[in-house]
C-alpha positions as CSV (number, residue, x, y, z in Angstrom):
1,M,-87.5,-9.6,-88.6
2,L,-84.1,-9.1,-86.8
3,E,-82.4,-11.6,-85.1
4,D,-83.1,-10.6,-82.0
5,N,-83.6,-12.5,-78.5
6,I,-86.2,-15.4,-79.4
7,W,-88.3,-15.0,-76.5
8,V,-88.5,-11.1,-77.3
9,A,-89.3,-12.1,-80.6
10,S,-92.0,-14.5,-79.9
11,F,-93.9,-12.4,-77.5
12,D,-93.4,-9.4,-80.3
13,V,-95.3,-11.8,-82.8
14,Y,-97.6,-12.8,-80.3
15,T,-99.0,-9.5,-79.2
16,R,-98.9,-8.2,-82.9
17,N,-101.0,-11.4,-84.2
18,W,-103.3,-11.1,-81.1
19,K,-106.4,-11.6,-83.1
20,W,-105.2,-14.9,-84.1
21,V,-103.9,-15.9,-80.9
22,V,-107.4,-15.2,-79.4
23,G,-108.9,-17.3,-82.4
24,Y,-106.5,-20.2,-81.5
25,I,-107.4,-20.1,-77.6
26,C,-111.3,-19.9,-78.5
27,L,-110.9,-22.9,-81.0
28,A,-109.0,-24.9,-78.1
29,G,-111.3,-23.9,-75.8
30,G,-114.2,-25.1,-77.8
31,L,-112.5,-28.5,-78.7
32,A,-111.9,-28.8,-74.9
33,L,-115.9,-28.6,-74.2
34,L,-116.5,-30.6,-77.1
35,E,-114.5,-33.5,-75.5
36,R,-116.8,-33.5,-72.6
37,F,-119.8,-34.3,-74.4
38,I,-118.7,-36.2,-77.5
39,H,-115.7,-39.0,-77.1
40,I,-113.1,-38.0,-79.7
41,N,-110.8,-40.9,-80.7
42,S,-106.9,-39.9,-80.7
43,G,-106.5,-40.1,-84.3
44,A,-109.0,-37.4,-84.6
45,S,-107.6,-35.1,-81.8
46,I,-104.5,-35.3,-83.3
47,F,-105.7,-34.0,-86.6
48,I,-107.7,-31.3,-85.2
49,G,-105.1,-30.0,-82.9
50,V,-102.3,-30.0,-85.9
51,M,-105.4,-28.0,-88.0
52,M,-105.6,-25.5,-84.5
53,S,-102.1,-25.1,-84.3
54,T,-101.8,-24.5,-88.2
55,F,-104.5,-21.7,-87.9
56,L,-101.6,-19.6,-85.8
57,A,-98.3,-21.0,-87.0
58,I,-99.2,-19.7,-90.7
59,P,-99.7,-16.1,-89.3
60,A,-96.5,-16.5,-87.1
61,H,-94.5,-17.6,-90.1
62,I,-96.0,-14.7,-92.5
63,A,-94.6,-12.3,-89.8
64,V,-90.9,-13.4,-90.3
65,L,-91.0,-14.0,-94.0
66,T,-93.0,-11.4,-95.2
67,Q,-93.8,-7.6,-94.9
68,L,-97.8,-8.3,-94.4
69,D,-99.9,-7.0,-91.4
70,P,-101.5,-9.7,-89.7
71,D,-104.7,-7.8,-90.8
72,Q,-103.6,-9.2,-94.5
73,V,-103.3,-12.6,-93.5
74,S,-106.9,-13.7,-94.3
75,G,-106.4,-12.1,-97.7
76,W,-102.9,-14.1,-98.2
77,L,-104.9,-17.5,-97.5
78,K,-107.8,-16.7,-99.8
79,E,-105.4,-16.0,-102.5
80,R,-103.8,-19.1,-101.8
81,P,-106.4,-21.9,-100.8
82,K,-104.1,-25.1,-100.9
83,A,-101.3,-23.3,-98.7
84,F,-103.6,-24.3,-95.2
85,S,-104.2,-28.1,-96.5
86,S,-100.1,-28.2,-97.7
87,F,-99.4,-26.8,-94.5
88,V,-101.3,-29.5,-92.1
89,R,-100.1,-32.7,-94.3
90,R,-96.6,-31.5,-93.4
91,C,-96.8,-31.0,-90.0
92,L,-98.7,-34.5,-89.7
93,L,-95.7,-35.8,-91.7
94,L,-93.1,-34.3,-89.6
95,G,-95.0,-35.8,-86.5
96,L,-94.7,-39.4,-88.1
97,L,-90.9,-38.7,-88.7
98,G,-90.5,-37.9,-85.2
99,A,-92.5,-40.9,-83.9
100,I,-90.7,-43.6,-85.6
101,A,-88.2,-44.0,-83.5
102,P,-89.8,-44.1,-80.0
103,L,-92.3,-46.5,-81.6
104,V,-89.4,-48.9,-82.7
105,I,-87.5,-48.5,-79.1
106,A,-91.0,-49.3,-77.5
107,I,-91.8,-52.1,-79.3
108,T,-88.4,-53.5,-78.8
109,M,-88.3,-53.0,-75.3
110,V,-91.8,-54.9,-74.6
111,I,-90.6,-57.8,-76.8
112,G,-87.4,-57.8,-75.0
113,G,-89.4,-58.3,-71.6
114,V,-89.5,-54.8,-70.2
115,R,-92.4,-53.7,-68.5
116,P,-94.7,-51.5,-70.6
117,S,-94.8,-48.5,-68.4
118,F,-91.2,-48.1,-68.4
119,A,-91.2,-48.8,-72.1
120,M,-93.7,-45.9,-72.8
121,L,-91.5,-43.9,-70.7
122,A,-88.2,-44.4,-72.5
123,A,-90.1,-44.1,-75.7
124,L,-91.9,-40.7,-74.4
125,L,-88.2,-39.3,-73.6
126,V,-86.7,-40.2,-77.0
127,W,-89.8,-38.9,-78.6
128,V,-89.2,-35.5,-77.2
129,F,-85.5,-35.6,-78.8
130,S,-86.5,-37.4,-82.0
131,G,-89.6,-34.8,-82.7
132,I,-87.2,-31.9,-82.3
133,A,-84.7,-33.8,-84.6
134,A,-87.2,-34.3,-87.1
135,F,-88.4,-30.5,-87.3
136,A,-84.9,-29.5,-87.1
137,K,-83.9,-31.6,-90.0
138,W,-87.2,-30.9,-92.2
139,G,-89.0,-28.5,-90.6
140,T,-88.1,-25.6,-93.0
141,M,-90.6,-27.3,-95.7
142,L,-93.3,-25.5,-93.5
143,P,-92.1,-21.8,-94.2
144,A,-91.1,-22.9,-97.7
145,V,-95.2,-23.1,-98.0
146,I,-95.3,-19.4,-97.2
147,A,-92.7,-18.9,-99.3
148,D,-93.9,-20.5,-102.3
149,D,-90.6,-22.6,-102.4
150,D,-89.5,-26.4,-103.0
151,Q,-91.5,-28.0,-100.2
152,T,-90.2,-31.4,-100.9
153,L,-88.7,-33.5,-97.9
154,A,-85.3,-33.9,-100.0
155,V,-84.7,-30.3,-100.4
156,A,-85.7,-29.6,-96.9
157,G,-83.3,-32.2,-95.6
158,Q,-80.6,-30.1,-97.5
159,R,-81.6,-27.3,-96.0
160,G,-81.8,-28.4,-92.5
161,S,-78.5,-30.1,-93.0
162,K,-77.0,-26.6,-92.9
163,V,-79.1,-25.0,-90.1
164,F,-79.5,-28.1,-87.8
165,G,-77.4,-26.9,-84.9
166,Y,-79.2,-23.5,-85.3
167,A,-82.8,-25.0,-85.4
168,F,-82.1,-27.8,-82.7
169,S,-80.5,-25.8,-80.0
170,R,-83.6,-23.3,-80.5
171,L,-86.4,-25.9,-80.6
172,L,-85.1,-27.2,-77.7
173,I,-86.4,-24.2,-75.7
174,S,-89.7,-24.1,-77.8
175,F,-90.6,-27.9,-77.7
176,G,-88.4,-28.8,-74.3
177,L,-88.2,-26.0,-72.0
178,V,-91.5,-24.5,-72.9
179,T,-93.0,-27.7,-72.4
180,V,-91.5,-28.1,-69.1
181,L,-93.0,-24.6,-68.3
182,F,-96.5,-25.5,-69.8
183,I,-96.7,-28.8,-67.6
184,A,-95.5,-27.1,-64.4
185,I,-97.9,-23.9,-64.5
186,L,-100.8,-26.0,-65.3
187,M,-100.0,-28.2,-62.4
188,L,-99.5,-25.1,-60.0
189,L,-103.0,-23.7,-61.3
190,S,-104.5,-27.4,-60.6
191,S,-103.3,-27.4,-57.0
192,L,-104.1,-23.7,-56.3
193,L,-107.2,-23.9,-57.7
194,G,-108.2,-27.4,-56.3
195,I,-109.4,-28.9,-59.9
196,D,-110.0,-32.7,-60.4
197,Q,-109.2,-34.1,-63.6
198,K,-112.7,-34.9,-64.2
199,D,-114.0,-31.6,-62.8
200,S,-116.2,-30.1,-65.5
201,G,-116.8,-26.8,-63.7
202,P,-115.9,-23.4,-64.5
203,A,-112.3,-23.9,-62.8
204,S,-111.3,-26.7,-65.3
205,L,-112.2,-24.4,-68.2
206,M,-110.0,-21.7,-66.9
207,L,-107.4,-24.2,-66.8
208,T,-107.7,-25.3,-70.3
209,V,-107.7,-21.3,-71.2
210,A,-104.4,-20.7,-69.5
211,G,-103.0,-24.1,-71.1
212,A,-104.1,-22.6,-75.0
213,I,-102.7,-19.3,-74.0
214,I,-99.5,-20.9,-73.1
215,G,-99.5,-23.4,-75.9
216,A,-100.2,-20.5,-78.3
217,Y,-97.1,-18.8,-77.4
218,Q,-95.3,-22.2,-77.8
219,I,-96.5,-22.4,-81.5
220,V,-95.3,-19.0,-82.3
221,M,-92.1,-19.5,-80.9
222,T,-91.4,-22.8,-83.0
223,S,-92.9,-20.8,-86.0
224,I,-90.1,-18.0,-85.8
225,V,-87.2,-20.7,-85.0
226,L,-88.2,-22.6,-88.3
227,S,-89.0,-19.6,-90.8
228,R,-85.5,-18.1,-89.3
229,S,-83.8,-21.4,-90.1
230,Y,-85.5,-21.3,-93.4
231,L,-84.0,-18.0,-94.1
232,R,-80.5,-19.0,-92.8
233,A,-80.4,-21.8,-95.2
234,R,-81.2,-20.2,-98.4
235,P,-78.6,-19.6,-100.6
236,P,-77.3,-15.8,-100.7
237,A,-78.7,-13.5,-103.3
238,P,-76.4,-12.7,-105.8
239,P,-75.0,-9.4,-106.8
240,A,-76.7,-6.6,-108.6
241,R,-74.7,-7.3,-111.5
242,R,-74.6,-10.9,-111.5
243,M,-78.2,-10.7,-111.2
244,A,-78.7,-8.3,-114.1
245,F,-76.2,-10.7,-116.7
246,A,-78.6,-13.4,-115.4
247,F,-81.6,-11.8,-117.0
248,G,-79.6,-10.4,-119.8
249,K,-79.9,-6.9,-119.0
Protein backbone atom coordinates (compact mmCIF):
# COMPACT_ATOMS: atom_id res chain seq x y z
CA MET A 1 0.00 0.00 0.00
CA LEU A 2 1.32 3.40 -0.95
CA GLU A 3 2.23 5.83 1.81
CA ASP A 4 -0.81 8.00 1.19
CA ASN A 5 -2.69 10.08 3.75
CA ILE A 6 -3.41 8.02 6.85
CA TRP A 7 -7.03 9.17 6.96
CA VAL A 8 -7.60 8.23 3.31
CA ALA A 9 -5.75 4.93 3.64
CA SER A 10 -7.77 4.03 6.75
CA PHE A 11 -11.06 4.83 5.01
CA ASP A 12 -10.00 2.73 2.00
CA VAL A 13 -9.16 -0.32 4.14
CA TYR A 14 -12.29 0.31 6.23
CA THR A 15 -14.59 0.21 3.20
CA ARG A 16 -12.80 -2.65 1.41
CA ASN A 17 -13.11 -4.77 4.56
CA TRP A 18 -16.72 -3.77 5.11
CA LYS A 19 -17.82 -7.34 5.95
CA TRP A 20 -15.31 -7.50 8.79
CA VAL A 21 -16.31 -4.01 9.92
CA VAL A 22 -19.98 -5.00 10.00
CA GLY A 23 -19.04 -8.15 11.90
CA TYR A 24 -17.16 -6.09 14.49
CA ILE A 25 -20.10 -3.69 14.88
CA CYS A 26 -22.48 -6.62 15.38
CA LEU A 27 -20.18 -8.14 17.99
CA ALA A 28 -19.88 -4.82 19.83
CA GLY A 29 -23.64 -4.34 19.75
CA GLY A 30 -24.20 -7.91 20.93
CA LEU A 31 -21.78 -7.43 23.83
CA ALA A 32 -23.57 -4.22 24.84
CA LEU A 33 -26.90 -6.05 24.86
CA LEU A 34 -25.41 -8.93 26.85
CA GLU A 35 -24.03 -6.55 29.48
CA ARG A 36 -27.56 -5.28 30.12
CA PHE A 37 -28.67 -8.71 31.28
CA ILE A 38 -25.44 -10.25 32.60
CA HIS A 39 -22.84 -8.52 34.73
CA ILE A 40 -19.41 -8.89 33.12
CA ASN A 41 -16.41 -8.03 35.28
CA SER A 42 -13.81 -5.59 34.01
CA GLY A 43 -11.16 -8.25 33.36
CA ALA A 44 -13.47 -10.33 31.18
CA SER A 45 -14.71 -7.20 29.43
CA ILE A 46 -11.15 -6.18 28.50
CA PHE A 47 -10.35 -9.67 27.21
CA ILE A 48 -13.52 -9.80 25.10
CA GLY A 49 -12.83 -6.29 23.80
CA VAL A 50 -9.32 -7.29 22.70
CA MET A 51 -10.68 -10.38 20.94
CA MET A 52 -13.25 -8.29 19.08
CA SER A 53 -10.57 -5.76 18.09
CA THR A 54 -8.38 -8.59 16.82
CA PHE A 55 -11.30 -9.79 14.68
CA LEU A 56 -11.00 -6.53 12.72
CA ALA A 57 -7.31 -5.72 13.17
CA ILE A 58 -6.04 -8.86 11.43
CA PRO A 59 -7.82 -8.10 8.11
CA ALA A 60 -6.54 -4.51 8.31
CA HIS A 61 -2.94 -5.70 8.78
CA ILE A 62 -3.38 -8.20 5.95
CA ALA A 63 -4.57 -5.38 3.67
CA VAL A 64 -1.25 -3.57 4.17
CA LEU A 65 1.16 -6.51 4.31
CA THR A 66 -0.22 -8.86 1.66
CA GLN A 67 -1.93 -8.88 -1.71
CA LEU A 68 -4.89 -10.86 -0.38
CA ASP A 69 -8.45 -9.71 -0.98
CA PRO A 70 -10.75 -9.28 2.04
CA ASP A 71 -12.65 -12.42 1.01
CA GLN A 72 -9.44 -14.45 1.36
CA VAL A 73 -8.86 -13.50 5.01
CA SER A 74 -11.02 -16.35 6.32
CA GLY A 75 -8.93 -18.86 4.38
CA TRP A 76 -5.74 -17.25 5.68
CA LEU A 77 -6.94 -17.65 9.27
CA LYS A 78 -7.93 -21.29 8.70
CA GLU A 79 -4.43 -22.04 7.43
CA ARG A 80 -2.91 -20.36 10.51
CA PRO A 81 -5.14 -21.39 13.45
CA LYS A 82 -2.66 -20.07 16.05
CA ALA A 83 -2.41 -16.58 14.54
CA PHE A 84 -5.55 -15.24 16.22
CA SER A 85 -4.62 -16.33 19.76
CA SER A 86 -1.03 -15.17 19.24
CA PHE A 87 -2.30 -11.74 18.16
CA VAL A 88 -4.62 -11.50 21.19
CA ARG A 89 -1.82 -12.39 23.64
CA ARG A 90 0.45 -9.72 22.22
CA CYS A 91 -2.30 -7.10 22.33
CA LEU A 92 -2.81 -7.87 26.02
CA LEU A 93 0.96 -7.66 26.60
CA LEU A 94 1.13 -4.25 24.92
CA GLY A 95 -1.79 -3.07 27.04
CA LEU A 96 0.00 -4.26 30.17
CA LEU A 97 3.21 -2.48 29.18
CA GLY A 98 1.28 0.73 28.61
CA ALA A 99 -0.47 0.44 31.99
CA ILE A 100 2.65 0.09 34.14
CA ALA A 101 3.58 3.79 34.28
CA PRO A 102 0.09 5.16 35.09
CA LEU A 103 -0.43 2.45 37.72
CA VAL A 104 2.83 3.35 39.45
CA ILE A 105 2.01 7.06 39.31
CA ALA A 106 -1.51 6.54 40.72
CA ILE A 107 -0.24 4.41 43.61
CA THR A 108 2.57 6.85 44.38
CA MET A 109 0.21 9.82 44.40
CA VAL A 110 -2.32 8.09 46.66
CA ILE A 111 0.42 7.06 49.08
CA GLY A 112 1.68 10.65 49.00
CA GLY A 113 -1.71 11.90 50.18
CA VAL A 114 -3.17 13.07 46.86
CA ARG A 115 -6.92 12.66 46.53
CA PRO A 116 -7.79 9.41 44.68
CA SER A 117 -9.88 11.30 42.11
CA PHE A 118 -6.91 13.51 41.13
CA ALA A 119 -4.58 10.51 41.16
CA MET A 120 -6.89 8.65 38.79
CA LEU A 121 -7.13 11.66 36.46
CA ALA A 122 -3.34 11.99 36.37
CA ALA A 123 -2.98 8.26 35.74
CA LEU A 124 -5.50 8.46 32.90
CA LEU A 125 -3.58 11.27 31.20
CA VAL A 126 -0.29 9.40 31.59
CA TRP A 127 -1.93 6.19 30.34
CA VAL A 128 -2.84 7.81 27.01
CA PHE A 129 0.79 8.68 26.26
CA SER A 130 2.34 5.57 27.84
CA GLY A 131 -0.06 3.40 25.85
CA ILE A 132 0.91 5.18 22.63
CA ALA A 133 4.59 4.85 23.54
CA ALA A 134 4.21 1.11 24.23
CA PHE A 135 2.57 0.48 20.87
CA ALA A 136 5.11 2.69 19.08
CA LYS A 137 8.02 0.84 20.71
CA TRP A 138 6.81 -2.76 20.58
CA GLY A 139 3.68 -2.67 18.42
CA THR A 140 5.40 -4.15 15.35
CA MET A 141 5.06 -7.55 17.01
CA LEU A 142 1.42 -7.47 15.81
CA PRO A 143 2.10 -7.19 12.06
CA ALA A 144 4.97 -9.64 12.63
CA VAL A 145 2.31 -12.22 13.52
CA ILE A 146 0.74 -11.69 10.10
CA ALA A 147 4.12 -11.72 8.32
CA ASP A 148 5.19 -14.83 10.26
CA ASP A 149 8.29 -12.92 11.39
CA ASP A 150 10.04 -12.70 14.77
CA GLN A 151 7.36 -11.66 17.28
CA THR A 152 9.51 -11.47 20.41
CA LEU A 153 9.52 -8.38 22.61
CA ALA A 154 13.27 -7.85 22.12
CA VAL A 155 13.16 -7.85 18.32
CA ALA A 156 9.99 -5.75 18.28
CA GLY A 157 11.79 -3.24 20.49
CA GLN A 158 14.68 -3.08 18.02
CA ARG A 159 12.27 -2.42 15.16
CA GLY A 160 10.42 0.14 17.28
CA SER A 161 13.62 2.07 17.99
CA LYS A 162 14.04 2.61 14.24
CA VAL A 163 10.52 3.94 13.64
CA PHE A 164 9.47 5.26 17.05
CA GLY A 165 9.00 8.86 15.89
CA TYR A 166 7.03 7.78 12.82
CA ALA A 167 4.77 5.44 14.81
CA PHE A 168 4.30 7.67 17.87
CA SER A 169 3.25 10.74 15.87
CA ARG A 170 0.67 8.78 13.89
CA LEU A 171 -0.60 6.80 16.86
CA LEU A 172 -1.30 10.16 18.47
CA ILE A 173 -3.98 10.45 15.79
CA SER A 174 -5.53 6.99 16.16
CA PHE A 175 -5.17 6.69 19.94
CA GLY A 176 -5.48 10.37 20.78
CA LEU A 177 -7.36 12.49 18.26
CA VAL A 178 -9.80 9.79 17.16
CA THR A 179 -10.54 8.98 20.81
CA VAL A 180 -11.34 12.64 21.48
CA LEU A 181 -13.57 12.75 18.40
CA PHE A 182 -15.14 9.47 19.50
CA ILE A 183 -16.08 10.87 22.93
CA ALA A 184 -17.23 14.20 21.49
CA ILE A 185 -19.51 12.58 18.90
CA LEU A 186 -21.04 10.20 21.43
CA MET A 187 -21.66 13.04 23.87
CA LEU A 188 -23.24 15.12 21.10
CA LEU A 189 -25.48 12.24 19.99
CA SER A 190 -26.40 11.50 23.58
CA SER A 191 -27.38 15.14 24.10
CA LEU A 192 -29.34 15.42 20.85
CA LEU A 193 -31.20 12.14 21.41
CA GLY A 194 -31.68 12.80 25.13
CA ILE A 195 -30.26 9.42 26.10
CA ASP A 196 -29.76 8.63 29.76
CA GLN A 197 -26.75 6.46 30.63
CA LYS A 198 -29.09 3.95 32.29
CA ASP A 199 -31.45 3.94 29.32
CA SER A 200 -31.83 0.51 27.69
CA GLY A 201 -34.06 1.53 24.80
CA PRO A 202 -33.43 1.62 21.04
CA ALA A 203 -31.80 5.06 21.25
CA SER A 204 -29.14 3.70 23.59
CA LEU A 205 -28.46 0.84 21.17
CA MET A 206 -28.07 3.37 18.34
CA LEU A 207 -25.46 5.15 20.43
CA THR A 208 -23.62 1.87 20.94
CA VAL A 209 -23.65 1.18 17.21
CA ALA A 210 -22.36 4.69 16.46
CA GLY A 211 -19.54 4.14 18.94
CA ALA A 212 -18.69 0.80 17.33
CA ILE A 213 -18.54 2.40 13.87
CA ILE A 214 -16.03 4.98 15.10
CA GLY A 215 -14.13 2.40 17.13
CA ALA A 216 -13.78 0.18 14.06
CA TYR A 217 -12.20 3.05 12.13
CA GLN A 218 -9.81 3.62 15.02
CA ILE A 219 -8.74 -0.03 15.00
CA VAL A 220 -8.16 0.05 11.25
CA MET A 221 -6.07 3.23 11.46
CA THR A 222 -3.94 1.85 14.30
CA SER A 223 -3.36 -1.36 12.35
CA ILE A 224 -2.25 0.55 9.28
CA VAL A 225 0.20 2.65 11.31
CA LEU A 226 1.74 -0.43 12.93
CA SER A 227 1.99 -2.37 9.65
CA ARG A 228 3.62 0.58 7.91
CA SER A 229 6.01 0.93 10.85
CA TYR A 230 6.89 -2.74 10.53
CA LEU A 231 7.60 -2.38 6.81
CA ARG A 232 9.76 0.69 7.44
CA ALA A 233 11.76 -1.08 10.15
CA ARG A 234 12.60 -4.15 8.10
CA PRO A 235 16.12 -4.25 6.62
CA PRO A 236 16.20 -3.40 2.91
CA ALA A 237 16.10 -6.34 0.52
CA PRO A 238 19.54 -7.20 -0.88
CA PRO A 239 20.22 -6.62 -4.61
CA ALA A 240 19.34 -9.45 -7.00
CA ARG A 241 23.02 -10.40 -7.57
CA ARG A 242 23.69 -10.47 -3.87
CA MET A 243 20.65 -12.66 -3.28
CA ALA A 244 21.76 -15.04 -6.04
CA PHE A 245 25.23 -15.28 -4.48
CA ALA A 246 23.71 -15.91 -1.04
CA PHE A 247 21.77 -18.88 -2.40
CA GLY A 248 24.76 -20.22 -4.29
CA LYS A 249 23.44 -19.42 -7.75
